[in-house]
C-alpha positions, 0 to 999 in steps of 0.5 A: 441558364437561370430560370428565376425572374430577373427581379429575383435574381437582381435582389439576390445578387445585391444581397450577396454583394452586400454580404461579401463586402461585409465579409471583406471588411471584417476579414481585413479588420481581423487581419490587422488585429492578427498582425498587431498581435503578432508584432506584440508577440515578437516585441515581447519575445525580443524583450524577453530574449534580451532580458535572458541574454543580459541575465546569462551574461551577468551570471557568466561574469560571476562564474568567471570571477569565481573560477578565476581562483583555481588558477592561483596556488593560494586557493589550492593551498587553503581549499578544502575538499568541499571548495574544490568540489564546488568549483568543479561542479561550476566548471562542468556546468559552464564548460560547454558554454564558456571557454574560461569554464572549460579551461578551469575544468581542466585546471581542476582535474590536473591539480586534483591529480597532482595534489590528491593523486586522483584521476578523473576516472577514479571519481567519475566511476561509481564506487564499489559497494562496501562490505558494510552495505552488502551486509546491511542489505543481507540482514534486511533480506533475512529480517523480511524472510523472518517476518514472512515466516512468522506471519505464516506460523501465526496463521497456522496457529490460529487455524489450529486453535480454531480446529481444536475449539471445534473438536472440543465442542464436538467432544462436549456435545458427544459427552452430554449425549452419552450422559443423558442416554437411555443406556446409562440409565438402564445400567444404573437401574441394573446396578441399583436392583442388585443393591436393593434386591428385586422386591417391590420396595427395591423396584420403587426405590430404583424407579424413584432414583431414575426419575430423579436422574431424569429431572435433576441430573446434570451432565459433566459438560454443564461445568464448561457452560457459562453461568446462567445458562442451562443445557437444553432438554432433549426432545426424547427425555419424556419418552425415555423416562416413560420407557425406564419407568416401564422397564423398572416396573 
């Protein structure tokens, strides 16, 4: 039972009736439009179907006229293999849609077996691969393997070259360190002392030679360096010179 006043209920009922009337008219209008659209679609489909049927019949008439030649000996007496193959393809295309095409297919298969000695099984079975094709495939596989092996060897050569360069740099560095070592200068000083004698003049000459070695000596690795670049001085060069000077004195 409604608890709303009678006036309010009557107003809502009136508005609802109006909305429902509008919905009814809108729905009927849309229904008519939908029916008209459907009718237009049916008419278009019928027109399209009629056009397709007319086209199909026209193509079938052309096909029948074309395949009619296989029933005459004159065609087989002058036909090239490509002519026979074209006719056979057309017959297969239409054989499930037209009896004339089905009959033409059988006629072609019979004549091909009689005139060329080839049965249907022979030209419908994929031919075995020839020896030339198998040899070409094997040669291609060999070439691919050779390419892969060459790439692998090239990578090994590059790696070996990098390793050799690193070992050469290490050897040059070690040679430079040995050339600029205190042991070499001490041995040189001993040899010079034996040559000049252990006299004040001899000791002065040896000291001067050692100083010249320290200040102007060039290690063997300098020949392998780029022009314009000079070897870096060793941090302990001054200390070594002082020690050699003290030892020579």
